[in-house]
Backbone as CSV, one residue per row, in Angstrom:
resi,resn,N_x,N_y,N_z,CA_x,CA_y,CA_z,C_x,C_y,C_z
1,MET,3.887,17.527,26.622,4.299,17.748,24.990,3.134,18.095,24.365
2,GLU,3.161,19.678,23.340,2.366,19.827,22.520,2.284,19.393,21.397
3,ILE,1.136,18.995,20.800,0.736,18.546,19.843,0.163,19.524,18.908
4,ALA,0.665,19.749,17.265,0.148,20.472,16.778,-0.994,19.880,15.956
5,LEU,-1.871,21.020,15.287,-2.915,20.293,14.633,-2.580,20.055,13.009
6,LEU,-1.759,20.904,12.745,-0.875,20.674,11.702,0.354,20.994,11.345
7,PRO,1.235,20.541,10.741,2.912,20.477,10.792,2.806,21.652,10.305
8,GLU,4.013,22.438,10.473,4.175,23.603,9.609,4.330,24.003,8.407
9,SER,4.719,22.829,7.731,5.000,22.567,6.365,3.385,22.019,5.819
10,LEU,2.841,22.412,6.446,1.105,21.675,5.370,0.315,23.024,5.408
11,SER,-0.319,23.743,4.558,-1.550,24.590,4.894,-2.433,23.787,4.920
12,PHE,-3.465,25.093,5.376,-5.040,24.442,5.689,-5.585,23.880,4.493
13,SER,-5.210,24.287,3.640,-6.061,24.388,2.010,-5.606,23.087,1.948
14,VAL,-4.160,22.855,1.725,-3.654,21.448,1.265,-4.067,20.298,1.981
15,ALA,-4.259,20.506,3.665,-4.567,19.696,4.526,-5.713,19.114,4.087
16,LEU,-6.900,20.015,3.772,-8.485,19.799,3.563,-8.286,19.105,2.053
17,PHE,-7.766,19.208,1.082,-7.607,18.430,-0.118,-7.354,17.010,0.238
18,LEU,-6.191,16.621,0.924,-5.817,15.519,1.337,-6.410,15.043,1.951
19,LEU,-7.458,15.275,2.981,-8.512,14.603,3.640,-9.551,14.102,2.842
20,ALA,-9.626,15.126,1.453,-11.024,14.570,0.646,-10.020,13.442,-0.210
21,SER,-9.016,13.335,-0.625,-8.207,12.539,-1.405,-8.464,11.216,-0.424
22,SER,-8.010,10.992,0.628,-8.136,10.133,1.652,-9.471,9.384,1.574
23,VAL,-10.676,10.111,1.377,-11.926,9.393,1.004,-11.890,8.703,0.060
24,ILE,-11.724,9.859,-1.421,-11.601,9.163,-2.612,-10.848,7.554,-2.725
25,THR,-9.443,8.202,-2.362,-8.709,6.942,-2.511,-8.962,5.501,-1.747
26,SER,-9.650,5.585,-0.876,-9.780,4.725,0.382,-11.299,4.163,-0.635
27,MET,-11.903,4.426,-0.984,-12.951,4.138,-1.542,-12.322,3.145,-3.026
28,ILE,-11.477,3.752,-3.686,-11.195,3.134,-5.036,-10.551,2.007,-4.453
29,THR,-9.816,1.944,-3.124,-8.881,0.648,-3.130,-10.353,-0.527,-2.482
30,ALA,-11.049,-0.256,-2.021,-12.105,-0.906,-1.378,-13.110,-1.568,-2.418
31,SER,-13.304,-0.565,-3.542,-14.261,-1.239,-4.715,-13.641,-1.983,-5.602
32,LEU,-12.317,-1.311,-5.607,-11.421,-2.266,-7.017,-10.025,-2.787,-6.642
33,GLY,-10.153,-3.249,-5.301,-8.950,-4.031,-4.903,-7.530,-3.445,-4.700
34,ALA,-7.523,-2.224,-5.231,-5.889,-1.757,-5.198,-5.876,-0.403,-5.823
35,GLY,-5.099,0.232,-5.840,-4.815,1.589,-6.668,-4.906,2.987,-5.628
36,GLY,-5.614,2.799,-4.536,-5.828,4.207,-3.384,-4.805,4.870,-2.928
37,GLY,-3.842,3.548,-2.249,-2.971,3.891,-1.555,-1.755,4.152,-2.431
38,VAL,-1.136,4.027,-3.997,-0.263,4.999,-4.766,-0.910,6.158,-5.041
39,LEU,-2.164,6.504,-5.455,-2.422,7.497,-5.652,-2.407,8.328,-4.829
40,LEU,-2.787,8.027,-3.443,-2.472,8.944,-2.245,-1.221,9.449,-2.074
41,LEU,-0.159,8.316,-2.489,1.268,8.528,-2.537,1.525,10.009,-3.301
42,ILE,1.342,9.632,-4.561,1.307,10.868,-5.457,1.402,11.848,-5.316
43,LEU,-0.012,12.122,-4.599,-0.738,13.075,-4.332,0.434,14.043,-2.812
44,MET,0.406,13.142,-2.019,1.247,13.637,-0.775,2.117,14.046,-1.174
45,ALA,3.223,12.927,-2.061,4.681,13.852,-2.882,4.248,15.256,-3.489
46,THR,3.306,15.519,-3.514,3.202,17.015,-4.472,3.449,17.848,-3.633
47,TRP,3.156,17.877,-2.217,3.109,19.031,-1.163,3.777,19.026,0.011
48,MET,3.645,17.260,0.342,4.722,17.346,1.666,6.333,17.446,1.592
49,PRO,7.345,17.751,2.374,8.167,17.226,2.671,8.880,15.904,2.236
50,ALA,9.714,15.749,1.601,10.273,14.494,1.461,10.467,13.583,2.104
51,ALA,10.748,14.343,3.559,11.449,12.986,4.701,10.186,12.298,4.763
52,ALA,8.988,13.161,4.735,8.031,12.898,5.301,6.537,12.063,4.780
53,ILE,7.005,11.578,3.499,6.420,11.230,2.879,6.189,9.855,3.084
54,VAL,7.125,8.973,3.239,6.856,7.442,3.307,6.731,7.133,4.587
55,PRO,7.213,7.919,5.971,6.454,6.933,7.265,5.144,7.889,7.307
56,VAL,4.751,9.329,6.937,3.375,9.197,7.253,2.305,8.547,6.307
57,HIS,2.827,8.639,5.206,2.034,7.573,4.488,1.450,6.607,4.986
58,GLY,3.015,5.682,5.261,2.565,4.246,5.776,1.820,4.201,7.149
59,MET,1.626,5.460,8.058,0.791,4.935,9.044,-0.311,5.508,8.501
60,ILE,-0.810,6.413,7.761,-2.368,6.980,7.094,-2.474,5.584,6.153
61,GLN,-1.777,4.750,5.860,-2.085,3.487,5.259,-2.405,2.436,6.183
62,LEU,-1.676,2.552,7.366,-1.723,1.269,8.225,-3.301,1.450,8.784
63,GLY,-3.723,3.039,8.972,-5.050,2.964,9.595,-6.031,2.860,8.732
64,SER,-6.222,2.785,7.645,-6.971,3.031,6.504,-7.241,1.563,6.358
65,ASN,-6.072,0.633,5.794,-6.132,-0.710,5.680,-6.491,-1.570,6.681
66,GLY,-6.399,-0.946,7.919,-6.843,-1.398,9.343,-8.625,-1.354,9.425
67,GLY,-8.932,-0.412,9.183,-10.275,0.092,9.054,-10.939,-1.171,7.977
68,ARG,-10.200,-1.235,6.912,-11.007,-2.181,6.014,-10.801,-3.693,6.414
69,ALA,-9.996,-4.204,6.838,-9.912,-5.182,7.746,-10.496,-5.545,8.526
70,ILE,-10.956,-4.722,9.276,-12.093,-4.751,10.049,-13.599,-4.920,9.807
71,LEU,-14.129,-4.108,8.770,-15.161,-4.042,8.224,-15.110,-5.420,7.207
72,THR,-14.169,-5.871,6.953,-14.151,-7.524,6.005,-13.936,-8.473,6.871
73,TRP,-13.560,-8.553,8.404,-12.779,-9.604,9.030,-13.060,-10.810,8.580
74,ARG,-14.859,-11.021,8.384,-15.478,-12.582,7.847,-14.902,-12.875,6.899
75,HIS,-13.827,-12.478,6.006,-13.259,-12.495,4.513,-11.859,-12.913,4.534
76,ILE,-11.337,-12.734,5.815,-10.065,-12.768,5.814,-9.422,-14.074,5.708
77,ASP,-8.463,-14.628,4.980,-8.062,-15.758,4.919,-6.414,-16.073,5.379
78,TRP,-7.069,-16.340,6.677,-6.303,-16.612,7.731,-4.814,-17.073,7.775
79,ARG,-4.804,-18.327,6.761,-3.816,-19.049,6.409,-2.578,-18.344,5.772
80,THR,-3.537,-17.325,4.880,-2.378,-16.744,4.199,-1.515,-15.797,4.969
81,ILE,-2.389,-15.013,5.553,-1.948,-14.506,6.498,-0.778,-14.859,7.622
82,ALA,-1.128,-15.778,8.105,0.092,-16.799,8.524,1.277,-16.730,7.914
83,ALA,1.242,-17.043,6.876,2.450,-17.247,5.655,2.954,-15.980,5.899
84,PHE,2.391,-14.795,5.833,2.862,-13.355,5.519,3.498,-12.851,6.649
85,ILE,3.297,-13.243,7.711,3.919,-12.513,9.184,5.036,-12.580,9.197
86,PRO,5.603,-13.667,9.081,7.248,-14.262,9.218,7.996,-13.364,8.307
87,GLY,7.637,-13.079,6.989,8.232,-12.735,6.312,8.139,-11.256,6.417
88,VAL,7.488,-10.485,7.157,7.035,-9.089,7.676,8.208,-8.852,8.041
89,ILE,8.515,-9.480,9.350,9.114,-9.548,10.379,10.619,-9.752,9.759
90,LEU,11.119,-10.357,8.989,12.237,-10.691,8.324,12.803,-9.301,7.631
91,GLY,11.793,-9.000,6.218,12.037,-7.772,5.478,12.413,-6.350,6.200
92,ALA,11.295,-6.154,7.549,11.448,-5.373,8.045,12.390,-5.107,8.515
93,ALA,12.843,-6.155,9.323,14.230,-6.162,10.159,15.607,-5.716,9.651
94,THR,15.364,-6.595,8.436,16.671,-6.485,7.349,16.911,-5.293,6.591
95,GLY,15.609,-4.346,6.428,15.422,-2.864,5.923,16.089,-1.780,6.712
96,ALA,15.579,-2.419,8.132,16.049,-1.398,8.974,17.353,-1.242,9.506
97,TRP,18.403,-2.810,9.499,19.290,-3.078,9.605,20.278,-2.195,8.266
98,LEU,20.044,-2.559,7.378,20.567,-2.209,6.043,20.460,-0.674,5.975
99,LEU,19.068,-0.133,5.840,19.048,1.380,5.493,19.885,1.852,4.597
100,VAL,19.759,0.984,3.196,20.007,1.122,1.984,19.521,2.213,1.358
101,SER,20.393,2.852,0.485,19.365,4.237,-0.273,19.771,3.662,-2.102
102,LEU,19.141,2.684,-2.431,19.653,2.348,-3.554,18.675,3.489,-4.778
103,PRO,18.980,3.321,-6.037,18.167,4.301,-6.964,16.786,3.477,-7.067
104,ALA,15.951,4.580,-6.634,14.606,4.090,-6.772,14.053,3.435,-8.025
105,TYR,14.752,3.851,-9.043,14.421,3.432,-10.318,14.328,1.779,-10.492
106,LEU,15.108,1.239,-9.649,15.730,-0.229,-9.705,14.089,-0.713,-8.799
107,TRP,13.753,-0.139,-7.949,12.821,-0.556,-7.460,11.269,-0.361,-8.153
108,GLN,11.205,0.544,-8.801,9.973,0.952,-9.590,9.817,-0.344,-10.813
109,LEU,10.704,-0.057,-11.580,11.058,-1.207,-12.639,10.709,-2.902,-12.187
110,THR,11.267,-3.044,-11.222,11.073,-4.579,-10.519,9.418,-4.467,-10.388
111,ILE,8.985,-3.664,-9.492,7.863,-3.834,-8.610,6.562,-3.698,-10.291
112,ALA,7.000,-2.919,-10.853,6.441,-2.736,-12.706,6.108,-4.145,-13.626
113,VAL,7.283,-4.927,-13.822,7.174,-6.043,-14.260,6.682,-7.353,-13.504
114,PHE,6.941,-7.264,-12.085,6.492,-8.605,-11.507,4.880,-8.305,-11.535
115,VAL,4.560,-7.037,-11.246,2.808,-6.478,-11.443,2.117,-7.233,-12.752
116,LEU,2.845,-6.550,-13.886,2.624,-6.588,-15.340,2.379,-8.609,-15.390
117,TYR,3.460,-9.023,-15.133,3.556,-10.475,-15.320,2.456,-11.375,-14.269
118,LEU,2.039,-10.874,-13.378,1.236,-11.482,-12.431,-0.204,-11.074,-12.813
119,CYS,-0.817,-10.087,-13.669,-1.999,-9.605,-14.445,-1.889,-10.277,-15.723
120,TRP,-0.479,-10.358,-16.657,-1.219,-10.710,-17.944,-0.241,-11.962,-17.946
121,GLY,0.536,-12.488,-17.341,1.729,-13.266,-17.499,1.082,-15.202,-17.664
122,PRO,1.627,-15.749,-17.739,1.554,-17.067,-17.598,1.445,-17.441,-16.285
123,ALA,0.171,-18.556,-16.079,-0.035,-18.224,-14.209,1.139,-19.201,-13.552
124,LEU,1.670,-18.496,-12.495,2.670,-19.286,-11.666,2.696,-20.706,-11.014
125,PRO,3.117,-21.410,-10.895,2.922,-22.516,-10.692,2.113,-22.784,-9.032
126,LYS,1.223,-23.855,-8.732,0.764,-23.414,-7.652,1.399,-23.089,-6.169
127,GLY,2.869,-23.979,-6.484,3.485,-24.071,-5.359,4.023,-22.307,-5.076
128,ALA,3.859,-21.588,-6.085,4.009,-20.566,-5.742,3.452,-19.590,-4.779
129,PHE,2.324,-20.414,-4.451,1.259,-19.516,-3.720,1.136,-20.151,-2.605
130,GLY,2.244,-20.826,-2.120,2.006,-21.764,-0.927,2.797,-21.026,0.288
131,SER,3.005,-21.600,1.124,3.556,-20.858,2.521,5.010,-20.555,2.089
132,ALA,5.670,-21.134,1.419,6.889,-20.684,0.982,7.039,-19.398,-0.083
133,GLY,6.142,-19.608,-0.880,5.953,-18.314,-1.682,5.505,-17.108,-1.302
134,ILE,4.551,-17.252,-0.525,4.028,-16.372,0.516,5.014,-15.383,1.302
135,PHE,5.926,-16.430,2.166,7.081,-16.084,2.600,7.982,-15.142,1.861
136,ILE,8.567,-15.596,1.042,9.167,-14.826,-0.047,8.672,-13.459,-0.379
137,ALA,7.561,-13.621,-0.941,6.823,-12.272,-1.241,6.745,-11.055,-0.408
138,SER,6.210,-11.745,1.009,6.347,-10.906,2.160,7.717,-10.172,2.223
139,THR,8.624,-11.240,2.621,10.087,-10.449,2.907,10.193,-9.540,1.946
140,LEU,10.469,-9.858,0.660,10.806,-8.315,-0.254,9.611,-7.615,-0.151
141,THR,8.768,-7.446,-0.434,7.858,-6.116,-0.316,7.873,-5.801,0.926
142,SER,8.194,-6.174,2.044,7.934,-5.663,3.181,9.525,-4.740,3.447
143,PHE,10.564,-5.635,2.988,12.060,-4.684,2.361,11.610,-3.496,1.878
144,VAL,11.260,-3.561,0.862,11.101,-2.312,-0.338,10.282,-1.243,0.356
145,SER,9.089,-1.702,0.903,8.085,-0.698,1.226,9.273,0.504,2.318
146,LEU,9.973,-0.180,2.862,10.483,0.742,3.700,11.225,1.921,3.323
147,PHE,11.447,1.589,1.917,12.211,2.706,0.949,11.141,3.068,0.164
148,VAL,10.541,3.076,-0.209,9.621,3.262,-1.674,8.249,3.612,-1.377
149,GLY,7.733,2.532,-0.394,6.147,2.824,0.114,5.186,2.667,-1.304
150,ALA,5.412,1.665,-1.825,4.460,1.372,-3.272,4.545,0.335,-3.913
151,THR,4.641,-0.779,-2.373,4.858,-1.897,-2.641,3.138,-2.512,-2.922
152,GLY,2.487,-1.964,-2.680,0.727,-2.712,-2.799,0.268,-2.818,-4.004
153,PRO,0.920,-2.513,-4.961,0.295,-3.429,-6.236,0.853,-4.307,-6.502
154,LEU,2.030,-4.502,-5.905,2.756,-6.037,-6.408,1.771,-6.734,-5.184
155,VAL,1.710,-6.509,-3.722,1.070,-7.450,-2.750,-0.603,-7.695,-3.327
156,ALA,-1.068,-7.037,-3.681,-2.082,-6.881,-4.540,-2.384,-7.878,-5.295
157,ALA,-1.551,-7.946,-6.187,-1.298,-8.502,-7.735,-1.130,-10.107,-7.016
158,PHE,-0.206,-10.251,-6.598,-0.158,-11.642,-5.965,-1.720,-12.303,-5.121
159,ILE,-1.668,-11.683,-4.167,-3.316,-12.011,-3.732,-4.375,-12.219,-4.112
160,LYS,-4.395,-11.494,-5.469,-5.305,-11.797,-6.709,-5.077,-13.183,-6.927
161,GLN,-4.010,-13.648,-7.557,-3.533,-14.682,-7.850,-4.061,-16.144,-7.021
162,ILE,-4.232,-15.690,-5.456,-5.016,-16.862,-4.842,-6.240,-17.169,-4.406
163,HIS,-6.804,-15.791,-4.566,-8.375,-15.588,-4.417,-9.327,-15.605,-5.435
164,VAL,-10.171,-15.813,-5.643,-11.136,-14.996,-6.433,-12.170,-14.377,-6.606
165,ASP,-12.640,-14.867,-4.788,-13.675,-14.250,-4.492,-13.159,-12.622,-4.099
166,ARG,-13.913,-11.686,-4.798,-13.740,-10.340,-4.636,-13.140,-9.931,-3.208
167,PHE,-14.670,-10.579,-2.102,-14.297,-10.040,-0.742,-13.317,-10.689,-0.132
168,ARG,-12.655,-12.006,-0.545,-11.634,-12.270,0.536,-10.205,-11.737,-0.110
169,THR,-10.217,-11.383,-1.793,-9.418,-10.438,-1.760,-9.099,-9.283,-1.478
170,VAL,-10.022,-8.516,-1.191,-9.795,-7.052,-0.482,-9.538,-7.539,0.925
171,ALA,-10.370,-8.066,1.538,-10.049,-8.305,2.766,-8.417,-8.884,3.615
172,THR,-8.088,-10.219,2.377,-6.746,-10.785,2.658,-5.680,-9.351,2.534
173,PHE,-5.671,-8.810,1.568,-4.415,-7.684,0.860,-4.909,-6.217,2.042
174,ALA,-6.246,-6.035,2.617,-6.014,-5.414,3.617,-5.023,-5.523,4.545
175,THR,-5.368,-6.649,5.298,-4.693,-7.423,6.311,-3.212,-7.631,6.290
176,ALA,-2.921,-7.810,5.070,-1.237,-7.819,4.540,-0.876,-6.625,4.772
177,MET,-1.522,-5.727,4.556,-0.688,-4.283,4.196,-0.973,-3.715,5.797
178,VAL,-1.650,-4.186,6.907,-1.709,-3.580,8.066,-0.640,-4.314,8.429
179,LEU,0.066,-5.560,8.473,1.261,-6.302,8.662,2.284,-5.240,8.526
180,GLN,2.228,-5.130,6.832,3.522,-4.372,5.931,3.730,-2.868,6.513
181,HIS,2.840,-2.720,7.077,3.034,-0.417,7.149,3.383,-0.688,8.329
182,ALA,2.850,-1.646,9.716,3.089,-1.664,11.339,4.275,-1.448,11.174
183,PRO,5.808,-2.088,10.930,6.731,-2.149,11.434,7.439,-0.515,11.101
184,LYS,6.662,0.620,10.025,7.427,1.469,9.944,7.318,2.579,11.016
185,ALA,6.476,2.414,11.703,6.251,3.270,13.284,7.062,3.324,13.801
186,LEU,7.545,1.708,14.364,9.082,1.575,14.784,10.197,2.003,14.084
187,VAL,10.814,1.580,12.815,11.510,2.048,11.972,12.255,3.435,11.740
188,PHE,10.908,3.928,11.401,11.276,5.639,11.263,11.103,6.412,12.018
189,GLY,10.679,5.928,13.385,10.727,6.763,15.073,12.044,6.341,15.483
190,VAL,12.591,5.114,15.644,13.928,5.057,15.616,15.015,5.838,14.870
191,THR,14.830,5.841,13.832,16.173,6.970,12.934,15.487,8.098,13.489
192,GLY,14.444,8.428,14.080,14.600,10.111,14.502,13.477,11.009,13.543
193,PHE,12.050,10.421,12.810,11.283,10.845,12.614,10.333,11.319,13.790
194,VAL,9.693,12.216,13.808,9.107,12.842,14.739,7.656,12.812,14.380
195,PHE,6.724,11.748,14.760,5.344,11.354,14.238,4.487,12.340,14.894
196,THR,4.949,12.629,16.392,3.786,13.800,16.933,3.527,15.088,16.124
197,ASP,4.508,15.366,15.210,4.354,16.701,14.244,3.216,16.060,13.675
198,TRP,2.833,14.598,13.059,1.751,14.655,11.988,0.529,13.937,12.919
199,LEU,0.610,14.009,14.105,-0.219,13.155,14.659,-1.424,13.234,14.517
200,VAL,-2.068,14.547,14.366,-3.456,14.283,14.154,-3.739,14.878,12.846
201,PHE,-2.945,15.264,12.370,-3.248,14.761,10.868,-2.993,13.377,10.122
202,ILE,-2.475,12.828,10.813,-2.781,10.919,10.208,-4.146,10.514,11.054
203,LEU,-4.452,10.996,12.001,-5.590,10.378,12.717,-6.977,10.965,11.583
204,ALA,-7.168,12.137,11.254,-7.930,12.690,10.173,-7.952,12.130,9.205
205,MET,-6.591,11.717,8.866,-6.521,11.078,7.411,-7.069,9.692,7.671
206,THR,-6.685,9.033,8.728,-7.483,7.473,9.113,-8.537,7.730,9.024
207,ALA,-9.362,8.420,9.664,-10.880,8.528,10.086,-11.591,8.889,8.517
208,CYS,-11.020,9.919,7.461,-11.577,10.169,6.537,-11.395,8.846,5.702
209,GLY,-10.232,8.011,5.599,-10.231,6.774,4.829,-11.117,5.935,5.387
210,PHE,-11.442,5.293,6.520,-12.852,4.868,7.114,-13.642,5.253,6.427
211,ALA,-14.050,6.078,6.161,-15.459,6.712,5.375,-15.399,6.363,4.092
212,GLY,-14.216,6.264,3.147,-13.995,5.964,2.042,-14.165,4.366,1.606
213,THR,-13.529,3.917,2.929,-14.037,2.431,2.610,-14.909,1.619,2.954
214,TRP,-15.811,2.397,3.464,-17.517,2.172,3.849,-18.247,2.283,2.693
215,ILE,-17.514,3.241,1.970,-18.457,3.667,0.899,-18.233,2.532,-0.533
216,GLY,-16.848,2.501,-0.459,-16.474,1.515,-1.319,-16.655,0.276,-1.407
217,LEU,-16.900,-0.294,-0.405,-17.381,-1.646,-0.106,-18.856,-1.482,-0.182
218,ARG,-19.286,-0.887,-0.276,-20.810,-0.903,-0.855,-20.629,-0.954,-2.535
219,LEU,-20.062,-0.266,-3.219,-19.492,-0.323,-4.503,-19.279,-1.852,-5.036
220,LEU,-18.367,-1.995,-3.994,-17.930,-3.762,-3.964,-18.887,-4.650,-4.064
221,ASN,-20.293,-4.412,-3.417,-21.348,-5.230,-3.401,-21.949,-5.514,-4.817
222,ARG,-21.853,-4.282,-5.747,-22.813,-4.118,-7.043,-21.747,-5.218,-7.901
223,LEU,-20.854,-5.343,-7.697,-19.584,-5.646,-8.993,-19.533,-7.592,-8.489
224,ASN,-19.438,-8.288,-9.710,-19.513,-9.637,-9.409,-17.939,-9.933,-9.539
225,ASN,-17.425,-11.265,-9.001,-16.103,-11.327,-8.707,-15.449,-11.464,-10.528
226,ARG,-15.924,-11.648,-11.554,-15.393,-11.559,-12.806,-14.969,-10.246,-13.122
227,TRP,-15.896,-9.372,-13.132,-15.926,-7.762,-13.341,-14.764,-7.409,-12.403
228,PHE,-14.919,-7.816,-11.118,-13.850,-7.269,-9.982,-12.211,-7.394,-10.651
229,SER,-12.017,-8.977,-10.827,-11.061,-8.859,-11.299,-10.421,-8.604,-12.759
230,LYS,-11.143,-8.047,-13.703,-10.953,-7.292,-14.828,-10.745,-5.942,-14.652
231,ALA,-11.754,-5.242,-13.636,-11.289,-3.890,-12.980,-9.925,-3.839,-12.080
232,LEU,-9.309,-4.833,-11.589,-8.244,-5.073,-10.728,-7.198,-4.972,-11.884
233,ASN,-7.490,-6.029,-12.495,-6.139,-6.031,-13.623,-5.902,-4.544,-14.605
234,ILE,-6.844,-3.867,-14.578,-6.597,-2.731,-15.459,-6.113,-1.853,-14.256
235,VAL,-6.622,-1.469,-13.456,-5.843,-0.465,-12.240,-4.543,-0.923,-11.879
236,LEU,-4.117,-2.268,-12.197,-2.934,-2.622,-11.568,-1.859,-2.251,-12.444
237,THR,-2.434,-2.631,-13.897,-1.534,-2.500,-15.057,-1.083,-1.065,-15.143
238,LEU,-2.447,0.059,-14.942,-1.711,1.580,-15.135,-0.880,1.844,-14.033
239,LEU,-0.928,1.591,-12.772,-0.195,1.632,-11.784,1.305,1.246,-12.413
240,ALA,1.422,0.086,-12.928,2.489,-0.439,-13.499,3.090,0.015,-14.626
241,LEU,2.186,0.806,-15.416,2.708,1.487,-16.560,3.295,3.155,-16.061
242,ARG,2.692,3.243,-14.709,3.482,4.786,-14.521,4.593,4.203,-13.524
243,LEU,4.698,3.473,-13.049,6.135,2.999,-12.345,7.080,2.616,-13.506
244,LEU,6.928,2.082,-14.845,7.934,2.000,-15.402,7.961,3.578,-16.183
245,TRP,7.454,4.654,-16.061,7.483,5.928,-16.903,8.376,6.586,-15.881
246,GLN,8.182,6.301,-14.597,8.924,7.128,-13.652,10.388,6.367,-13.700
247,ALA,10.431,5.006,-13.576,12.078,4.007,-13.796,12.444,4.803,-14.874
248,SER,12.122,4.960,-16.167,12.293,4.916,-17.184,13.131,6.746,-17.374
249,ALA,12.039,7.857,-16.509,12.517,9.035,-16.825,13.788,9.004,-15.109
250,ALA,13.398,8.142,-14.364,14.784,8.518,-13.343,16.034,8.297,-13.908
251,ALA,16.074,6.952,-14.689,17.182,6.231,-15.343,17.592,7.427,-16.349
252,THR,17.415,7.895,-16.922,17.701,8.361,-17.935,18.082,10.027,-17.454
253,GLY,17.354,10.296,-16.631,17.614,11.619,-16.147,16.442,12.830,-16.574
254,TRP,15.468,12.348,-17.080,14.720,13.021,-17.794,13.683,13.236,-17.157
255,THR,12.930,14.522,-16.973,11.624,14.914,-15.989,10.859,15.437,-16.563
């Protein structure tokens, strides 16, 4: 089986730009807690074929978050992750079974509203962040992730409500996203996506993402928990506002 260095649909100059973007976006997520994955998704959507965006982005994020989880493994909240795993399985299995194609603006609007609420609304009852609440959040976001690939802000906003410590937030979020992106390889592989065409590019993007994570964690050391929380709220709010704008444009047919 021959593996190409680059897929035919991607030029060398664009590949170099995306590799540099992988460094920067991973640095953003590692230092501010979220945002890098969505930014990378936007950049990839500008040049890559539509059918490749979600599966390739998912594999890159799997590697990038995996590196972040390895570098911060001492801070992972395993109790939260244990409650997250069953929801990932149920959400991914349901998504793979249904393979629905609902209007993107419905997902964008829902994610944006929940992110804004979690950042600025009244605090949810403590029970919402127990095992049952985490399971429900995991199931819903894992299901949606198969179709839109942009649930990171919602997961980050939810985990931020559980943890005050910035390192615990980053580490637990990274591990949760590893679990959420992992089923994409199986689901999209079964449905016919040829990952081997993109394998070298995915590995190169993952390596660049690891470098960005290393830099970002050094920046995270310079922040305190209070400033980290404020910065994360601002990043998540900007991402939510962008989703609202996209949902509005899609619903009205305005581009």
